[in-house]
N, CA, C and O atoms as CSV, one atom per row, in Angstrom:
chain,resi,resn,atom,element,x,y,z
A,1,MET,N,N,6.877,-6.600,-6.780
A,1,MET,CA,C,7.032,-5.853,-7.742
A,1,MET,C,C,8.192,-6.224,-8.678
A,1,MET,O,O,9.031,-6.715,-7.923
A,2,ASP,N,N,8.686,-6.246,-9.955
A,2,ASP,CA,C,9.602,-6.612,-11.252
A,2,ASP,C,C,10.701,-6.006,-10.735
A,2,ASP,O,O,10.547,-5.196,-9.821
A,3,ALA,N,N,11.786,-6.251,-11.156
A,3,ALA,CA,C,12.841,-5.349,-10.811
A,3,ALA,C,C,13.976,-5.545,-12.446
A,3,ALA,O,O,14.892,-6.366,-12.489
A,4,THR,N,N,13.683,-4.777,-13.409
A,4,THR,CA,C,14.460,-5.488,-14.332
A,4,THR,C,C,15.931,-4.662,-14.628
A,4,THR,O,O,15.855,-3.478,-14.298
A,5,LYS,N,N,17.128,-5.034,-15.137
A,5,LYS,CA,C,18.694,-4.016,-15.382
A,5,LYS,C,C,18.058,-3.643,-16.822
A,5,LYS,O,O,17.382,-4.134,-17.727
A,6,ASP,N,N,18.820,-2.266,-16.382
A,6,ASP,CA,C,18.240,-1.382,-17.524
A,6,ASP,C,C,19.418,-0.928,-18.524
A,6,ASP,O,O,20.290,-1.765,-18.294
A,7,ARG,N,N,19.955,0.017,-19.591
A,7,ARG,CA,C,21.556,-0.497,-20.537
A,7,ARG,C,C,22.759,-0.587,-19.723
A,7,ARG,O,O,23.725,-1.331,-19.894
A,8,ILE,N,N,22.512,0.482,-18.600
A,8,ILE,CA,C,23.537,0.556,-17.912
A,8,ILE,C,C,24.099,-0.644,-16.369
A,8,ILE,O,O,24.959,-0.702,-15.490
A,9,GLY,N,N,22.686,-1.541,-16.987
A,9,GLY,CA,C,23.422,-2.238,-15.634
A,9,GLY,C,C,22.383,-1.933,-13.864
A,9,GLY,O,O,22.306,-2.465,-12.756
A,10,GLU,N,N,21.861,-0.913,-14.508
A,10,GLU,CA,C,21.735,-0.289,-13.256
A,10,GLU,C,C,19.790,-1.387,-12.936
A,10,GLU,O,O,18.986,-1.798,-13.773
A,11,TYR,N,N,19.763,-1.482,-11.138
A,11,TYR,CA,C,17.849,-2.096,-11.287
A,11,TYR,C,C,16.728,-1.042,-11.297
A,11,TYR,O,O,17.041,0.143,-11.188
A,12,TYR,N,N,15.775,-1.311,-11.388
A,12,TYR,CA,C,14.866,-0.189,-11.632
A,12,TYR,C,C,13.886,-1.124,-11.101
A,12,TYR,O,O,13.990,-2.327,-10.859
A,13,LEU,N,N,12.580,-0.043,-10.927
A,13,LEU,CA,C,11.397,-1.293,-10.667
A,13,LEU,C,C,10.312,-0.467,-11.837
A,13,LEU,O,O,10.162,0.731,-12.076
A,14,LYS,N,N,9.665,-1.695,-12.410
A,14,LYS,CA,C,8.756,-1.497,-13.497
A,14,LYS,C,C,7.351,-1.606,-13.037
A,14,LYS,O,O,6.606,-2.532,-13.355
A,15,GLU,N,N,6.904,-0.231,-11.979
A,15,GLU,CA,C,5.639,0.247,-11.853
A,15,GLU,C,C,4.492,0.140,-12.286
A,15,GLU,O,O,3.588,-0.234,-11.538
A,16,ALA,N,N,4.273,0.443,-13.586
A,16,ALA,CA,C,3.560,0.356,-14.304
A,16,ALA,C,C,2.705,-1.342,-15.131
A,16,ALA,O,O,2.099,-1.583,-16.176
A,17,GLY,N,N,2.943,-1.774,-14.471
A,17,GLY,CA,C,1.980,-2.877,-14.487
A,17,GLY,C,C,1.057,-3.198,-13.062
A,17,GLY,O,O,0.117,-3.993,-13.061
A,18,TRP,N,N,1.310,-2.766,-12.389
A,18,TRP,CA,C,0.898,-2.948,-11.378
A,18,TRP,C,C,-0.569,-1.386,-10.705
A,18,TRP,O,O,-1.742,-1.225,-10.367
A,19,ALA,N,N,1.302,-0.377,-11.011
A,19,ALA,CA,C,0.087,1.621,-10.834
A,19,ALA,C,C,-1.093,1.391,-11.532
A,19,ALA,O,O,-2.232,1.643,-11.139
A,20,ASP,N,N,-0.746,0.887,-12.616
A,20,ASP,CA,C,-2.356,1.122,-13.822
A,20,ASP,C,C,-3.605,0.164,-12.790
A,20,ASP,O,O,-4.639,0.602,-12.287
A,21,GLY,N,N,-3.001,-1.350,-12.728
A,21,GLY,CA,C,-4.364,-1.830,-11.874
A,21,GLY,C,C,-4.925,-0.943,-10.856
A,21,GLY,O,O,-6.105,-0.631,-11.011
A,22,TRP,N,N,-4.108,-0.340,-9.538
A,22,TRP,CA,C,-4.919,0.251,-8.921
A,22,TRP,C,C,-5.951,1.267,-8.930
A,22,TRP,O,O,-6.661,1.635,-7.995
A,23,ALA,N,N,-5.919,1.718,-10.304
A,23,ALA,CA,C,-6.681,2.948,-10.809
A,23,ALA,C,C,-8.331,1.866,-10.255
A,23,ALA,O,O,-9.372,2.426,-9.914
A,24,VAL,N,N,-8.200,0.632,-10.289
A,24,VAL,CA,C,-9.781,0.217,-10.849
A,24,VAL,C,C,-9.751,-0.982,-9.422
A,24,VAL,O,O,-10.397,-2.028,-9.496
A,25,VAL,N,N,-9.147,-0.728,-8.526
A,25,VAL,CA,C,-9.483,-1.314,-7.644
A,25,VAL,C,C,-10.589,-0.217,-6.584
A,25,VAL,O,O,-10.450,0.967,-6.275
A,26,ALA,N,N,-11.424,-0.984,-6.319
A,26,ALA,CA,C,-12.435,-0.530,-5.938
A,26,ALA,C,C,-13.025,-0.925,-3.815
A,26,ALA,O,O,-13.232,-0.178,-2.859
A,27,ASP,N,N,-13.070,-2.433,-4.006
A,27,ASP,CA,C,-13.220,-3.395,-3.151
A,27,ASP,C,C,-11.714,-3.036,-1.728
A,27,ASP,O,O,-10.495,-3.075,-1.895
A,28,PRO,N,N,-12.604,-2.686,-0.320
A,28,PRO,CA,C,-10.945,-2.732,0.048
A,28,PRO,C,C,-10.701,-4.520,0.551
A,28,PRO,O,O,-9.728,-4.614,1.300
A,29,ALA,N,N,-11.046,-5.191,0.412
A,29,ALA,CA,C,-11.014,-6.636,0.685
A,29,ALA,C,C,-9.250,-6.457,-0.477
A,29,ALA,O,O,-8.074,-6.445,-0.113
A,30,LYS,N,N,-9.988,-6.331,-2.130
A,30,LYS,CA,C,-8.772,-6.597,-2.934
A,30,LYS,C,C,-7.744,-5.170,-2.412
A,30,LYS,O,O,-6.573,-5.298,-2.769
A,31,PHE,N,N,-8.010,-4.046,-1.737
A,31,PHE,CA,C,-6.501,-3.704,-1.703
A,31,PHE,C,C,-5.714,-3.766,-0.597
A,31,PHE,O,O,-4.622,-3.232,-0.402
A,32,ALA,N,N,-6.690,-4.813,0.464
A,32,ALA,CA,C,-6.056,-5.288,1.855
A,32,ALA,C,C,-5.248,-6.582,0.780
A,32,ALA,O,O,-4.160,-7.020,1.154
A,33,GLU,N,N,-5.652,-6.922,-0.059
A,33,GLU,CA,C,-5.044,-8.257,-0.098
A,33,GLU,C,C,-4.095,-7.437,-0.975
A,33,GLU,O,O,-3.149,-7.215,-0.220
A,34,ARG,N,N,-3.871,-6.958,-1.962
A,34,ARG,CA,C,-2.834,-6.133,-2.893
A,34,ARG,C,C,-1.611,-5.342,-2.164
A,34,ARG,O,O,-0.408,-5.112,-2.288
A,35,PHE,N,N,-2.769,-5.072,-1.290
A,35,PHE,CA,C,-1.559,-4.406,0.118
A,35,PHE,C,C,0.180,-5.160,0.678
A,35,PHE,O,O,1.345,-4.879,0.958
A,36,ASN,N,N,-1.033,-6.508,0.517
A,36,ASN,CA,C,-0.028,-7.505,1.595
A,36,ASN,C,C,0.977,-7.858,1.075
A,36,ASN,O,O,2.117,-7.804,1.537
A,37,LEU,N,N,0.349,-8.563,-0.738
A,37,LEU,CA,C,1.391,-8.594,-1.150
A,37,LEU,C,C,2.830,-7.837,-1.794
A,37,LEU,O,O,3.930,-8.166,-2.239
A,38,ILE,N,N,2.131,-6.770,-1.557
A,38,ILE,CA,C,3.044,-5.232,-2.478
A,38,ILE,C,C,4.106,-5.171,-1.484
A,38,ILE,O,O,5.299,-5.311,-1.755
A,39,VAL,N,N,3.694,-4.985,-0.477
A,39,VAL,CA,C,4.454,-4.591,0.483
A,39,VAL,C,C,4.991,-5.560,1.750
A,39,VAL,O,O,4.806,-5.152,2.897
A,40,ARG,N,N,5.700,-6.929,1.510
A,40,ARG,CA,C,6.061,-7.625,2.671
A,40,ARG,C,C,6.811,-6.843,2.778
A,40,ARG,O,O,7.250,-5.990,2.008
A,41,GLY,N,N,7.083,-7.211,4.193
A,41,GLY,CA,C,7.868,-6.666,5.688
A,41,GLY,C,C,7.320,-5.760,5.864
A,41,GLY,O,O,8.172,-4.920,6.155
A,42,ALA,N,N,6.261,-5.273,5.888
A,42,ALA,CA,C,5.645,-4.105,6.881
A,42,ALA,C,C,5.444,-4.344,8.019
A,42,ALA,O,O,5.799,-5.296,8.714
A,43,TYR,N,N,4.992,-3.666,8.185
A,43,TYR,CA,C,4.941,-4.246,10.134
A,43,TYR,C,C,4.114,-4.574,10.522
A,43,TYR,O,O,4.025,-4.529,11.749
A,44,ARG,N,N,3.167,-5.024,9.862
A,44,ARG,CA,C,2.231,-5.993,10.078
A,44,ARG,C,C,1.489,-6.295,8.771
A,44,ARG,O,O,1.865,-5.446,7.963
A,45,PRO,N,N,0.429,-7.287,8.087
A,45,PRO,CA,C,-0.344,-7.329,7.612
A,45,PRO,C,C,-1.754,-6.163,7.842
A,45,PRO,O,O,-2.388,-6.028,8.888
A,46,VAL,N,N,-1.904,-5.683,7.003
A,46,VAL,CA,C,-3.633,-5.558,7.325
A,46,VAL,C,C,-4.847,-5.777,6.463
A,46,VAL,O,O,-5.130,-5.733,5.266
A,47,THR,N,N,-5.366,-6.002,7.471
A,47,THR,CA,C,-7.129,-5.925,7.165
A,47,THR,C,C,-7.859,-5.482,6.546
A,47,THR,O,O,-7.558,-4.408,6.024
A,48,VAL,N,N,-9.364,-6.142,6.242
A,48,VAL,CA,C,-9.825,-5.392,5.081
A,48,VAL,C,C,-10.642,-4.325,6.098
A,48,VAL,O,O,-11.159,-3.336,5.579
A,49,ASP,N,N,-10.771,-4.563,7.761
A,49,ASP,CA,C,-11.378,-3.739,8.603
A,49,ASP,C,C,-10.420,-2.745,8.978
A,49,ASP,O,O,-10.818,-2.026,9.895
A,50,ASP,N,N,-9.193,-2.472,8.511
A,50,ASP,CA,C,-8.279,-1.836,8.709
A,50,ASP,C,C,-8.883,-0.947,7.526
A,50,ASP,O,O,-9.312,0.177,7.786
A,51,ILE,N,N,-8.914,-1.454,6.232
A,51,ILE,CA,C,-8.599,-0.442,5.026
A,51,ILE,C,C,-10.339,-0.093,5.447
A,51,ILE,O,O,-9.961,0.603,6.390
A,52,ARG,N,N,-11.827,0.004,5.538
A,52,ARG,CA,C,-12.477,0.404,6.133
A,52,ARG,C,C,-12.516,1.308,7.097
A,52,ARG,O,O,-13.465,2.079,6.954
A,53,SER,N,N,-11.907,1.500,7.951
A,53,SER,CA,C,-11.901,1.667,8.687
A,53,SER,C,C,-10.741,3.451,8.310
A,53,SER,O,O,-10.918,4.611,8.681
A,54,MET,N,N,-9.906,2.954,7.649
A,54,MET,CA,C,-9.222,4.724,6.925
A,54,MET,C,C,-9.930,5.173,5.944
A,54,MET,O,O,-9.766,6.266,5.401
A,55,MET,N,N,-10.761,4.343,5.665
A,55,MET,CA,C,-11.856,4.605,3.835
A,55,MET,C,C,-12.705,5.389,4.582
A,55,MET,O,O,-12.702,6.542,4.152
A,56,LYS,N,N,-13.805,5.146,6.015
A,56,LYS,CA,C,-14.604,5.461,6.781
A,56,LYS,C,C,-13.824,7.224,6.924
A,56,LYS,O,O,-14.348,8.183,6.357
A,57,CYS,N,N,-12.799,7.328,7.597
A,57,CYS,CA,C,-12.290,8.643,8.327
A,57,CYS,C,C,-11.562,9.417,7.163
A,57,CYS,O,O,-10.782,10.311,7.490
A,58,GLY,N,N,-11.792,9.093,5.595
A,58,GLY,CA,C,-11.585,9.936,4.461
A,58,GLY,C,C,-9.626,9.578,4.343
A,58,GLY,O,O,-8.917,10.041,3.450
A,59,LEU,N,N,-9.231,8.864,5.242
A,59,LEU,CA,C,-7.518,9.205,4.732
A,59,LEU,C,C,-6.890,7.771,3.435
A,59,LEU,O,O,-5.738,7.617,3.030
A,60,ILE,N,N,-8.081,6.976,3.093
A,60,ILE,CA,C,-8.096,6.748,1.672
A,60,ILE,C,C,-8.795,6.159,0.826
A,60,ILE,O,O,-9.440,5.306,1.437
A,61,GLY,N,N,-9.053,6.130,-0.342
A,61,GLY,CA,C,-10.512,5.760,-1.071
A,61,GLY,C,C,-11.249,6.856,-1.313
A,61,GLY,O,O,-12.415,6.741,-1.690
A,62,ARG,N,N,-10.553,8.287,-1.093
A,62,ARG,CA,C,-11.874,9.423,-1.455
A,62,ARG,C,C,-11.811,9.201,-2.757
A,62,ARG,O,O,-12.569,10.162,-2.890
A,63,CYS,N,N,-11.633,8.856,-3.837
A,63,CYS,CA,C,-12.238,9.601,-4.809
A,63,CYS,C,C,-13.372,7.781,-5.719
A,63,CYS,O,O,-13.727,7.510,-6.866
A,64,GLY,N,N,-13.525,6.925,-4.094
A,64,GLY,CA,C,-14.528,5.800,-5.023
A,64,GLY,C,C,-13.333,4.912,-5.262
A,64,GLY,O,O,-13.809,3.809,-5.529
A,65,PHE,N,N,-12.193,4.853,-5.293
A,65,PHE,CA,C,-11.212,3.567,-5.477
A,65,PHE,C,C,-9.847,3.984,-4.389
A,65,PHE,O,O,-9.709,4.705,-3.401
A,66,PHE,N,N,-9.080,3.193,-5.105
A,66,PHE,CA,C,-7.864,3.021,-4.181
A,66,PHE,C,C,-6.921,3.213,-5.094
A,66,PHE,O,O,-7.129,2.523,-6.092
A,67,ASP,N,N,-5.601,4.122,-5.182
A,67,ASP,CA,C,-4.589,4.206,-5.779
A,67,ASP,C,C,-3.579,4.208,-5.372
A,67,ASP,O,O,-3.534,4.021,-4.156
A,68,ARG,N,N,-2.161,4.419,-6.133
A,68,ARG,CA,C,-0.923,4.470,-5.749
A,68,ARG,C,C,-1.119,4.979,-4.712
A,68,ARG,O,O,-1.054,4.169,-3.788
A,69,SER,N,N,-1.457,6.544,-4.254
A,69,SER,CA,C,-1.563,7.382,-3.071
A,69,SER,C,C,-1.812,6.920,-1.543
A,69,SER,O,O,-1.283,7.378,-0.531
A,70,ASP,N,N,-2.825,5.821,-1.667
A,70,ASP,CA,C,-3.674,5.542,-0.794
A,70,ASP,C,C,-2.619,3.914,-0.356
A,70,ASP,O,O,-2.742,3.479,0.789
A,71,LEU,N,N,-1.777,3.258,-1.233
A,71,LEU,CA,C,-0.651,2.630,-1.064
A,71,LEU,C,C,-0.021,3.184,-0.629
A,71,LEU,O,O,-0.103,2.670,0.487
A,72,GLN,N,N,0.882,4.161,-0.489
A,72,GLN,CA,C,1.971,4.725,0.343
A,72,GLN,C,C,1.098,5.044,1.502
A,72,GLN,O,O,1.541,4.854,2.635
A,73,THR,N,N,-0.229,5.562,1.307
A,73,THR,CA,C,-0.683,6.029,3.232
A,73,THR,C,C,-0.507,5.525,3.947
A,73,THR,O,O,-0.052,5.967,5.002
A,74,VAL,N,N,-0.878,3.952,3.640
A,74,VAL,CA,C,-1.171,3.166,4.297
A,74,VAL,C,C,-0.111,2.735,4.671
A,74,VAL,O,O,-0.207,2.166,5.758
A,75,ARG,N,N,1.032,2.752,4.183
A,75,ARG,CA,C,2.401,1.963,4.671
A,75,ARG,C,C,2.621,3.025,5.870
A,75,ARG,O,O,2.706,2.698,7.054
A,76,GLY,N,N,2.714,4.548,5.305
A,76,GLY,CA,C,2.688,5.048,6.266
A,76,GLY,C,C,2.313,4.929,7.718
A,76,GLY,O,O,3.010,5.198,8.696
A,77,ILE,N,N,1.008,4.449,7.670
A,77,ILE,CA,C,0.370,4.715,8.810
A,77,ILE,C,C,1.013,3.360,9.432
A,77,ILE,O,O,1.750,3.422,10.416
A,78,LEU,N,N,0.796,2.533,9.006
A,78,LEU,CA,C,1.716,1.077,9.488
A,78,LEU,C,C,3.089,1.562,10.144
A,78,LEU,O,O,3.271,1.387,11.349
A,79,GLN,N,N,4.242,2.292,9.187
A,79,GLN,CA,C,5.056,3.076,10.577
A,79,GLN,C,C,5.146,3.425,11.323
A,79,GLN,O,O,5.833,3.146,12.306
A,80,TYR,N,N,4.029,4.652,10.955
A,80,TYR,CA,C,4.033,5.470,12.577
A,80,TYR,C,C,3.083,4.851,13.966
A,80,TYR,O,O,3.084,5.216,15.141
A,81,GLU,N,N,2.401,3.907,13.350
A,81,GLU,CA,C,2.232,2.275,14.464
A,81,GLU,C,C,3.344,1.854,15.241
A,81,GLU,O,O,3.406,1.549,16.432
A,82,ARG,N,N,4.397,1.900,14.162
A,82,ARG,CA,C,5.689,1.076,15.064
A,82,ARG,C,C,6.794,2.070,15.498
A,82,ARG,O,O,7.486,2.037,16.515
A,83,LEU,N,N,6.792,2.948,14.494
A,83,LEU,CA,C,6.981,3.859,15.518
A,83,LEU,C,C,6.493,4.151,17.206
A,83,LEU,O,O,7.060,4.398,18.270
A,84,ARG,N,N,5.422,4.000,16.829
A,84,ARG,CA,C,4.281,4.666,18.302
A,84,ARG,C,C,4.746,3.621,19.127
A,84,ARG,O,O,4.970,3.972,20.285
A,85,GLU,N,N,4.997,2.193,18.804
A,85,GLU,CA,C,4.542,1.184,19.846
A,85,GLU,C,C,6.471,0.816,20.387
A,85,GLU,O,O,6.818,0.061,21.295
A,86,ARG,N,N,7.427,1.677,19.425
A,86,ARG,CA,C,8.798,1.300,20.145
A,86,ARG,C,C,9.625,2.175,20.901
A,86,ARG,O,O,10.778,2.138,21.331
A,87,THR,N,N,7.918,3.609,20.951
A,87,THR,CA,C,8.992,4.804,22.086
A,87,THR,C,C,8.888,4.494,23.025
A,87,THR,O,O,9.684,4.498,23.964
A,88,ALA,N,N,7.023,3.886,22.875
A,88,ALA,CA,C,6.342,3.156,24.359
A,88,ALA,C,C,6.869,2.297,25.298
A,88,ALA,O,O,6.772,2.314,26.525
A,89,GLU,N,N,7.429,1.556,24.566
A,89,GLU,CA,C,8.334,0.521,25.701
A,89,GLU,C,C,9.798,0.978,26.396
A,89,GLU,O,O,10.375,0.219,27.173
C-alpha cells in the first residue's frame, strides 16, 4: 500500500489504486498472490487451495470475483486461526 502525507503532515493510505483492481480479480491464484503481497505479516500466507475452499463454502467470491470485503474476510479468518492455535496451547 502506498502511504502519503496530507496537508497537515498526517500519513494516510492511498487505497483507491489497489482497491479498484480487486473488482476485476476473478482468479483464485491471483487473489492469493495479491493477498500475500498486501497483507504482509499475516498469521500465515494463504494458498490457492485456501482461497478455493473459502469460495466453495461461500465465504468469499460470491459475486464471481474478489473485492476488498473478501480481503478483509480472509484476514479475519487468519486471525481466528491464530487465536484458536494460541488458546489450544
